[in-house]
N, C-alpha and C positions, 0 to 999 in steps of 0.2 A: 576297392574298385569303384565305389560310388563317387569318390572325390575326383576321379580321373577326368570326366567331362568338364567339370568346373575348372580344374587346373588348366585344361587345354583352352577353354574359353578365356581364362584369366591371362594366360601367356599370349594368346593371339591378340587380345585387346591391348596388352602392354606393347606388343610389337607395332600395332596400328597407331597407338598414341605416339610412340617414339618416332615413327616415320612421319606422321603429320607435324610433329614439333620440328623435325629436321627440315621439312619442306617450308614451314613458316619461318624458321631461322634463315634459310637461304633466301627466301623472298625478302625478308627484312634487310639482310645485308645488301642485296641487290638494290633495294629501294633507297637505302642510305648512301649507296655509292653514287647515285645520280639524284641528289636532292634538288628540289625547287628552291629558288632564291628566298622566298618568304620563310619556308621551312628551315632553311639554313640559318637565317638571321634569328628566328625565334629560338632555335636550338642553341645558338651561340649566346644569346641573352640569358637563357635558362642556365647554361653552364657557368657563365660569369656570376650569376646570382648565387648559385649553390656554392661556388668556390670561394 
Protein backbone atom coordinates (compact mmCIF):
# COMPACT_ATOMS: atom_id res chain seq x y z
CA UNK A 1 0.00 0.00 0.00
CA UNK A 2 2.95 2.33 0.53
CA UNK A 3 3.78 2.28 -3.18
CA UNK A 4 0.31 3.45 -4.20
CA UNK A 5 0.83 7.23 -3.76
CA UNK A 6 4.12 7.04 -5.63
CA UNK A 7 2.45 5.09 -8.43
CA UNK A 8 -0.33 7.66 -8.66
CA UNK A 9 2.19 10.49 -8.80
CA UNK A 10 4.19 8.65 -11.45
CA UNK A 11 1.16 8.04 -13.68
CA UNK A 12 -0.10 11.60 -13.31
CA UNK A 13 3.32 13.00 -14.22
CA UNK A 14 3.46 10.68 -17.23
CA UNK A 15 0.04 11.90 -18.39
CA UNK A 16 1.13 15.51 -17.90
CA UNK A 17 4.32 14.91 -19.87
CA UNK A 18 2.48 13.26 -22.77
CA UNK A 19 -0.04 16.10 -22.86
CA UNK A 20 2.68 18.76 -22.93
CA UNK A 21 4.58 16.86 -25.63
CA UNK A 22 1.40 16.63 -27.71
CA UNK A 23 0.84 20.38 -27.30
CA UNK A 24 4.42 21.09 -28.34
CA UNK A 25 4.10 18.81 -31.37
CA UNK A 26 0.90 20.51 -32.54
CA UNK A 27 2.54 23.92 -32.06
CA UNK A 28 5.56 22.78 -34.07
CA UNK A 29 3.40 21.48 -36.91
CA UNK A 30 1.41 24.71 -36.92
CA UNK A 31 4.67 26.68 -36.96
CA UNK A 32 6.11 24.70 -39.87
CA UNK A 33 2.89 25.04 -41.86
CA UNK A 34 3.42 28.81 -42.09
CA UNK A 35 7.20 29.27 -42.23
CA UNK A 36 8.89 32.59 -42.76
CA UNK A 37 10.94 32.91 -45.94
CA UNK A 38 14.41 32.94 -44.30
CA UNK A 39 13.47 29.91 -42.20
CA UNK A 40 12.27 28.09 -45.29
CA UNK A 41 15.45 28.85 -47.24
CA UNK A 42 17.76 27.80 -44.40
CA UNK A 43 15.73 24.62 -43.87
CA UNK A 44 15.99 23.84 -47.59
CA UNK A 45 19.74 24.43 -47.58
CA UNK A 46 20.10 22.17 -44.56
CA UNK A 47 18.08 19.43 -46.27
CA UNK A 48 20.16 19.63 -49.45
CA UNK A 49 23.38 19.51 -47.41
CA UNK A 50 22.34 16.41 -45.47
CA UNK A 51 20.96 14.55 -48.53
